[in-house]
C-alpha positions in Angstrom: 0.0 0.0 0.0 2.8 2.4 0.9 4.7 1.6 -2.3 1.5 2.1 -4.4 1.0 5.5 -2.7 4.6 6.5 -3.4 4.1 5.9 -7.2 0.7 7.6 -7.3 0.6 10.9 -9.2 -0.1 14.0 -7.1 -3.4 14.9 -8.6 -4.7 11.4 -8.0 -3.4 11.4 -4.4 -5.2 14.6 -3.7 -8.4 13.3 -5.3 -8.3 10.2 -3.1 -7.8 12.3 0.1 -10.9 14.4 -0.7 -12.9 11.2 -1.4 -11.7 9.7 2.0 -12.7 12.9 3.8 -16.2 12.8 2.3 -16.5 9.1 3.3 -15.3 10.0 6.8 -17.9 12.8 7.1 -20.6 10.4 6.0 -19.3 7.8 8.4 -19.2 10.3 11.2 -22.8 11.4 10.5 -23.9 7.7 10.6 -22.1 7.2 13.8 -23.7 10.2 15.4 -27.1 8.9 14.3 -26.5 5.5 15.8 -25.0 6.9 19.0 -28.1 9.1 19.4 -30.4 6.1 19.0 -28.4 4.0 21.6 -28.6 6.9 24.0 -32.4 7.3 23.5 -33.0 3.6 24.1 -30.6 3.5 27.0 -29.0 0.4 25.6 -25.8 1.2 27.5 -27.4 -0.2 30.6 -27.4 -3.6 29.0 -23.7 -3.4 28.6 -23.2 -2.8 32.3 -22.6 0.9 32.0 -24.3 3.5 34.1 -24.2 6.3 31.5 -23.6 6.9 27.8 -20.3 8.5 28.6 -19.1 5.4 30.5 -20.3 3.2 27.6 -18.3 5.2 25.1 -15.2 5.0 27.3 -15.3 1.4 28.4 -17.0 -0.4 25.5 -16.2 1.8 22.5 -12.8 2.9 23.9 -13.2 6.6 23.0 -11.1 9.2 24.6 -12.8 11.4 27.2 -12.9 14.5 24.9 -14.0 12.5 21.9 -16.7 10.7 23.8 -18.1 14.0 25.2 -18.1 15.8 21.8 -19.8 12.9 20.0 -22.5 12.5 22.7 -23.3 16.2 22.6 -23.5 16.2 18.8 -25.5 13.0 18.7 -28.2 14.3 21.1 -28.4 17.6 19.2 -28.6 15.8 15.8 -31.7 13.9 17.0 -33.5 17.2 17.9 -32.1 19.2 14.9 -31.8 17.0 11.7 -30.2 19.9 9.9 -27.1 19.7 12.1 -26.6 16.0 11.1 -26.9 16.9 7.4 -24.3 19.6 7.9 -21.9 17.1 9.4 -22.6 14.6 6.6 -21.8 17.2 4.0 -18.6 18.3 5.8 -19.8 21.9 6.5 -19.5 21.5 10.2 -17.1 19.2 12.1 -17.9 17.3 15.2 -16.3 19.8 17.5 -18.3 22.6 16.0 -21.5 20.5 16.3 -20.8 20.0 20.0 -20.3 23.7 20.5 -23.6 24.6 18.7 -25.5 21.8 20.5 -26.4 23.8 23.7 -27.2 27.0 21.7 -29.5 25.5 19.0 -33.2 26.3 19.2 -36.0 25.8 16.6 -35.8 29.5 16.0 -32.1 30.0 15.4 -30.8 26.6 14.3 -30.8 27.4 10.6 -29.0 30.7 11.2 -26.4 29.3 13.5 -25.7 26.3 11.3 -25.3 28.5 8.3 -23.0 30.9 10.2 -20.8 28.1 11.5 -20.2 26.5 8.1 -16.5 25.9 7.4 -15.4 27.7 10.6 -12.8 26.7 13.1 -13.6 25.9 16.7 -12.3 29.3 17.9 -14.3 31.2 15.3 -17.5 29.4 16.3 -16.8 30.2 20.0 -16.3 33.9 19.0 -19.5 34.0 17.1 -21.5 32.5 19.9 -19.9 35.0 22.4 -20.9 37.9 20.0 -24.5 36.7 19.9 -24.8 36.6 23.6 -22.5 39.3 25.1 -22.2 39.4 28.8 -23.3 42.6 30.6 -20.6 45.0 31.7 -19.4 44.7 35.2 -21.3 47.3 37.3 -19.2 50.1 38.7 -18.9 49.8 42.4 -17.1 51.7 45.1 -15.9 50.2 48.4 -14.0 51.5 51.2 -10.5 50.2 51.5 -9.5 48.9 54.9 -7.3 51.2 56.8 -3.8 49.8 57.5 -3.4 48.9 61.1 -0.6 50.8 62.9 2.2 48.4 63.2 3.4 48.0 66.8 7.2 48.3 67.3 8.9 45.0 67.5 9.9 44.0 71.1 13.6 44.5 71.8 15.7 41.6 72.7 16.5 41.6 76.5 20.0 40.5 75.7 20.6 43.7 73.7 19.5 45.8 76.7 22.1 44.2 79.0 24.8 46.8 80.0 28.2 46.2 78.7 30.9 45.8 81.5 34.0 47.8 80.9 37.2 47.2 82.8 38.0 49.9 85.4 41.2 51.8 85.5 44.0 50.2 87.5 42.3 46.8 87.4 44.7 43.9 86.3 44.1 42.8 82.8 44.3 39.0 83.1 43.9 38.3 79.4 46.9 40.5 78.7 49.0 38.7 81.3 48.1 35.4 79.8 49.0 36.6 76.3 52.3 37.8 77.6 53.1 34.5 79.2 52.2 32.6 76.1 54.3 34.9 73.9 57.3 34.4 76.3 57.0 30.7 76.2 56.7 30.4 72.4 59.6 32.7 71.7 57.5 35.6 70.2 58.2 39.2 70.8 56.5 41.2 73.5 56.7 44.8 74.8 54.3 44.7 77.7 56.4 43.7 80.6 60.0 44.5 81.9 62.6 41.9 80.9 66.0 41.0 82.1 68.9 41.1 79.6 72.5 40.0 80.1 74.6 43.1 79.5 78.0 41.7 80.3 79.6 38.3 81.2 82.6 37.3 83.3 84.2 34.6 81.2 86.4 33.4 84.0 83.5 32.8 86.4 81.0 32.1 83.7 78.3 34.1 85.6 75.9 36.8 84.4 77.5 39.7 86.2 75.1 42.5 85.2 71.4 41.8 84.8 69.4 45.0 84.3 65.7 45.1 84.3 64.3 47.3 81.7 61.2 47.6 79.5 62.4 46.4 76.0 60.7 46.2 72.7 61.8 42.6 72.3 62.5 39.6 74.5 64.5 36.5 74.1 62.9 33.1 74.4 63.8 31.1 77.4 66.1 28.7 75.5 68.2 31.6 74.2 68.4 33.1 77.7 69.5 29.8 79.1 72.2 29.5 76.4 73.4 33.0 77.2 73.7 32.3 80.9 75.2 28.8 80.5 77.9 29.8 78.0 76.5 27.9 75.0 76.9 29.4 71.5 75.1 28.8 68.3 71.4 28.0 67.7 69.6 26.5 70.7 66.4 24.5 70.5 63.8 24.1 73.2 64.6 20.4 73.3 68.3 20.9 74.3 67.5 23.4 77.0 66.2 22.4 80.4 62.5 22.8 81.0 63.0 25.7 83.4 66.1 27.9 83.1 66.1 29.1 86.7 69.4 30.9 86.2 67.9 33.3 83.7 65.0 34.4 85.9 65.3 37.9 87.0 65.2 38.3 90.8 62.6 40.4 92.4 65.2 42.9 93.6 66.4 43.5 90.0 62.9 44.0 88.9 62.2 46.5 91.6 65.5 48.4 91.1 66.4 48.8 87.4 70.0 49.7 88.3 70.7 46.7 90.5 73.3 44.1 89.5 72.9 40.6 90.6 75.2 37.6 90.2 73.6 34.3 89.5 75.3 30.9 89.7 76.0 29.2 86.5 73.7 26.4 85.6 75.0 23.1 84.5 76.4 23.2 81.0 78.9 21.4 78.8 
């Protein structure tokens, strides 16, 4: 069949298409007439269906939209035979017939069928809307509701809590902790007085002049231990004792910047 259509001349192919459309229109009109008779006799009950719509869906296997349109057109065709003839002749399609069905009356059926001939579904809807225009929306006035005064949002009690500020002369513990950490890790600090070895007696191997002053830099305790013990070169914290007691500045030297204190030499190489 496909090979025969491929070799068919164009004018013959178009002629056969028109002939099939005419046959389809006649077949559609006959189907509408039969469906209308089945609906009038309520034969769908014998098929175990509660309605004509259910019969078209379950028994005839129509789609929902197709079943609705054909039932509407079939019922209108029984009341208005001119609509069935218009479908048979191909002047009105099934969708157009279903749109005209609720609007047809014995007084306007001829006019509506004639106006809907060879029209699309949208054009038929527009024609029906023009024949029965809806009234304009009446002008009304209403009072708009007054906006309620928005109350201020409640403040968070945590925000109202006073901030405590340190008083003058009070010891700053966090600063002291930071200074101790910086001295232990070998970092620079300029917040507390430090002791520096200013001279050394090579014969005795003792720190002979330890002055307490406020410096901008401080040695780490491994470096101070190496200075007091006579070591030279780079010193790591692993080679130095855990506590270099010889490099600690006495309280007297801290109190008197000009004091000179001799400390015993710690054990070295």
